[in-house]
N, C-alpha and C positions, 0 to 999 in steps of 0.2 A: 423541574422536578414536580410530581404529581404526589398528591393529599389521598391516603387512605379515608375512605368513605366510613364516618363514626358508624353507620350503619351494620356496614362487613364488620368491622371488629368488636361489636355486640352479637351479632352473627356467630361469629367464629369460637366469642368465648361462650356462647351459649351452647354451642355445640359441646365443647370440652367442660363443659359441666355437667351437661348431660348422660355423658361417654363417664365421666367420673363416677358419678352418682350410680349408675347403673353396675360398673364395678363393684362398686362399693357395696351396692344391697346384693348382690351377689358371692360374696368372699365370705368363705368359709374356716372359720379359727380350727386348725387341726395342732393338737400339741405337739409336739417330737416328742416330750419325755413328761411322766406326770411323778411330782416328788410324792415317795409313802407319805403317810402321816400316820404316828401313831397313835390310837383312841384308845378311848374306855368307854363302854357305853352300856349303860345301863338300860333295861327292856324287859318285853315277856317272850318266851320262846311261843313262834305263832308257823302256822301253815303261810308262804307267802301269795300275796292274789296274784292271778295270773295280769300279765300286758293288757293281750288281746281278752277282752270279754263278751264279743261276739260269736258265735258260735259254738260246737260239742265244747266241754270243757270236762279234762281228765279230773280221778277222782283222786291221784297222787299226792302227797302232801310233801312240799317242799321245804324243810324245818329251815327258819331264818329269826331274824329277831325285831322284834318293833319299840323302838324307842317310846320313851315319856310322852312326844312330840307327837307320835305318830309313825314314826317314818318308818318304812320296811330296811332291815339290809339283808344281804344274803350272806353266810356264815360258810368260808372255803378253809381249806386243809386243815380241817378237825383231827386231832387225837384219834385215837377208838374210844379211848377215857373221854373225852370232849363228847363224842358222837353218842353213847349213851347213857352222858349224862341231859341231852337235851330229848329225847325219846317222847316226853309228857309236855303238850303244847299246853301254854297257859302258866309256866315255870318263870319266876324272878330272877334274873341272871344280871350280871355285867359279864360282858364280852369284853376282853384285849384282843389289840390283833392291831396290822394295818388294814387302812381305809385303800379299797382301790376302785377302778373304776370298772364297771360291768356294762357296759353300752349295749351286748348282745342279751344278754338276760332276757329268758322269757318271762321273769315275773316284773312286779313293777316294784322294783327297788330303789333305793337311791344308789345306793353302793353297795360292795361286798367289802368283808372283814376275814383278811387272812389270819384266822384267829392262833392266837398264842395260848389264851386260856379261858375255861369259862369258868366261872364262882357263885 
């Protein structure tokens, strides 16, 4: 019976480790479902900043919320009454709603809030 050389065993182990590290490095976590989170955030109504700050910028103002920590949030599904109440930037409010991810937003936001109330 022949014995396997230790160098060959180490070589095979090194190849397997390299392959495993390559797979781990290129792994992307994609959540299958997002658990809705009920939030109440204090902040100031503001125009949301764009993600892409290079090139031409439009002058529209997408209203959002800037919390006291400096994070920006998009506001979604607002009632007509809520929409009228946020027409002034700089206004301090409490926004209650469900936090949701918004990775495709063109604005530099933490996430979006499906608005239930603005006070």
